[in-house]
Steps between C-alpha positions, in 0.01 A plus 500: 500500500237234561408464870666169587814350649637217285788378714632553850866399532662447838880497526589212733823390665438123462279405205447142616392601848272774370344266244428240769343764725266637233417161349481272805398741776273739313394247240548727198469329161849477347560528129780303332796738461876498446708433814599867546146630567174372647156612381162457670178575316254702709217561258600769255802601712809285541737499794867450410791409731844591369843527660536835681826588319355405159192718546712795619736462202208474257362830640843665495511542878741405780382190690561643849207599714313373805218594736152618421447509124197729497240255373304191602337222306158395628287189499135505605329201660141432609530507882707609796571134571654464156722801566632342820538154341699638205723709730574185700572303184746752354688514830553121475663559160748764616297821471500754781160613629550873553145572618260237632146495363279756665184705436560807285359851509340440157279215624716204395768284653863485387856414583841522330798281429828527315598211274848345532644784284332777701210580263206631696159333465168594654246224557156651545135421531325803353123460484478777239765369259344326196790273399529217749 
């Protein structure tokens, strides 16, 4: 297998709401798609939003399940101020800040939020991370 992730698909409860959050709040570049799915191009990786039940059915799984999902998506920014500003912005769009921005034990600054469907995101300023 080549070392890359081509697509990250999030199962969402309200496609319109999720699309607005990722497009308007986070400013992700949307790609024209059919009405049942939304794609955002993030360099060589795309982010897809698809109805929760449809994604579960496609994978052959039951759609029930809540709580901590065992993973987080992350976005790195250039400064601690950008971390705090983005956490404030996502809260205005219906996200829940689960951990306010604060200094980390690895020399950076980070905080966490869950999007309107409960997906966990870390917003971090990591001075050692090359992709900002």
